[in-house]
N, C-alpha and C positions, 0 to 999 in steps of 0.2 A: 155254550153257543160255538157252532162250529166255523172255522175259517179256512179259507186256502193258504197254505204254506208252501213256498218255493223249495222243491227238494233236488232239482237237477236242471241241467240245460238240454235241449233236444240231443245235442251232439254227443252227450254222455252215453246215451243208449242207442246202439246200432239197431238198423231196421233188422226185425226177427231175433232181436235180443232182449236181455233183462239185466237188470242191476238192482241191488239192494239199497234202499234208503232207510235211514231212521228219523221217525217223525213222532214226537212226544212219547219216546220211550218204547215205540213199536217198530218191529222190522217190517218193511214193506217192500214187495217185489213190484219195480216198475218195468213195464214192457213196452215195445215199440213194434207195433204191427203196421208196417206200410205206412209211417208217419202219424198213426192214431196211437195215443198212449192210454195204457190201462194200468191199474194198481190193484194188487190183492196183498193179503197177508203173505209174508215170505215164507212162513214156517207151514210145512205140510200137515194136514189135519190128522193124518196117521201117526207120524213120528218126527221127531225134531230135526228134518232136513230142510235146507234152503232151496226153494224153488226157483229163486234167481239163478241158482247153479244147476238148475234142470235143463233139459233139452226142450227149445222151443219148437214145434212143428205146426205150421199153419197157425190156428188160433187156440192151440193147445199147449200146456207145458207138462212135462213129465217129471215126477221127482225123482231126483238122483239116486235115492236110496233104496226104494222098494218100487218104484215105476208106477206109483198111481198117477193118474192123468187128470187134469181139470181144464175146464174151458177158461181161458183168460178173461174174456170180456164179462162173464157172469159169476165166475168162481164155482161154477156147478162141477161136482165130482163125476168123472166119466168112467172111471174104472178103479177096482179095488188094487190094494187093500184099504183105501181110504173110504169112509162112509160118510163124511160131512163136507158139506161145500166150505168154501173160502170166504171170508169177508172181503168184499171189494170197496174201493174208494173212488170217489168222482175225481176225475183229473180234468184239468184246465191248461191249455197251453197260451202263453201270452208271449209273443215273439219267439225268443229263443228259451224262455224260461217255462218249465214244467211244474205246475202246482198241484198239490193233492188236498182235498178238503179233509179236515180232521175234526 
């Protein structure tokens, strides 16, 4: 059964930025796009690189290792060398708390 788990406060993720949180043994990248929060797997589907350390431009994140890009809201891979989409997670904001469904 899935449930929402508090992973951060809204102030922990600057607008246009990302941070890595760990939930149930999974590393998840948490993004803030203009006050809207999104979550994807933190590990690039091409190689073992942390997407929360990548460059966020608009609604895309670029892997810091080989520069694959992904759409943050959907996890869709937009450019190689990655071939597989990212898993995304439902996010809810409750006051200052950011929760992710696991």
